[in-house]
C-alpha positions in Angstrom: -0.2 8.3 -8.7 -0.1 6.1 -5.4 1.4 2.6 -8.0 4.2 4.5 -9.1 4.8 6.4 -5.7 8.8 5.6 -4.4 9.9 4.9 -1.4 9.8 8.0 1.5 12.9 8.9 2.4 11.9 11.8 4.9 9.3 12.6 7.2 7.8 15.2 4.4 7.2 12.6 1.3 6.2 10.5 4.4 3.3 13.0 4.9 3.1 13.1 1.7 2.1 9.2 1.2 0.0 9.5 3.9 -1.5 12.5 2.9 -1.7 10.2 -0.7 -3.6 7.1 0.6 -6.1 9.6 3.2 -6.9 10.5 0.0 -7.6 7.8 -1.5 -9.6 6.7 1.2 -11.9 9.8 1.3 -12.6 9.1 -2.3 -13.9 5.3 -1.7 -17.0 7.5 0.4 -18.4 4.5 0.9 -18.5 2.4 -2.7 -17.6 -1.2 -1.5 -16.4 -1.4 -5.0 -13.6 1.3 -4.1 -12.2 -0.2 -0.7 -12.4 -3.1 -2.4 -10.2 -1.7 -5.0 -8.2 0.2 -2.5 -7.2 -3.1 -1.0 -6.1 -4.9 -3.5 -3.8 -1.9 -4.2 -2.1 -1.7 -1.3 -1.4 -5.4 -1.8 0.1 -5.0 -5.3 1.9 -2.0 -4.1 3.6 -3.9 -1.0 3.7 -7.4 -2.6 4.6 -7.5 -6.5 8.0 -6.7 -6.1 8.6 -10.5 -4.5 7.0 -12.1 -7.1 8.7 -14.2 -9.8 7.5 -11.6 -12.6 8.7 -8.8 -11.0 12.2 -10.5 -10.8 12.3 -10.6 -14.1 11.0 -7.4 -14.9 13.5 -5.8 -12.2 16.7 -7.6 -14.2 15.2 -6.6 -17.6 15.0 -3.5 -16.3 18.2 -2.9 -14.6 19.4 -4.6 -18.1 18.3 0.0 -19.8 19.3 1.0 -16.7 16.3 1.7 -15.8 16.8 1.7 -11.8 13.4 -0.5 -10.0 11.2 1.3 -7.2 12.9 -0.6 -3.5 11.0 -0.3 0.6 6.8 -0.5 -0.3 7.7 -1.5 3.5 7.1 1.8 4.5 4.6 2.9 1.9 2.4 -0.7 3.5 3.1 0.4 7.2 2.1 4.2 6.4 -1.2 3.5 4.7 -1.7 1.2 7.2 -1.8 3.5 9.6 -4.0 6.2 7.5 -6.6 3.2 7.7 -6.0 3.1 11.1 -6.6 6.9 12.0 -9.5 6.7 9.2 -11.1 4.3 11.0 -11.4 5.8 14.1 -14.4 8.1 13.3 -17.5 6.1 14.2 -18.9 7.1 10.6 -16.7 5.1 8.6 -17.1 1.5 9.0 -14.9 0.6 5.6 -11.4 1.8 6.9 -11.7 -0.5 9.5 -12.8 -3.4 7.8 -10.6 -2.5 4.7 -7.0 -2.6 7.7 -8.2 -6.0 9.1 -8.1 -7.9 5.7 -5.1 -6.1 4.4 -3.6 -7.4 7.7 -5.4 -10.9 7.8 -4.1 -10.7 3.5 -0.5 -9.3 4.6 0.8 -12.9 5.4 -0.7 -14.6 2.5 1.4 -12.8 0.3 4.4 -13.3 1.3 4.9 -10.3 4.0 5.9 -12.8 7.1 7.9 -9.3 8.3 4.5 -7.8 8.5 3.1 -9.7 11.1 4.8 -8.4 14.1 
């Protein structure tokens, strides 16, 4: 699933993440609740690792020799790019709104490096 996806490490895996995000966008269709859920999942995927709870979980996993994913910024940017592409379709007004919310919430969620 998208939430458990790992950081893309080459061009083909990046395209795989983008294709998955586009499938999720298509699944949202015209349902506002699905769009809200998608935006929340993207925010959680990007910023959860910065939270104190995530740091505690990461330490617990390290003790059990379980590695935690890293580099969620690339997935976030890839998802934002997919939303932007979908927002260019005049029939898809929700994609543009979702992208605006995602980018507006980003600095508030701790993404000071994501506002360039």
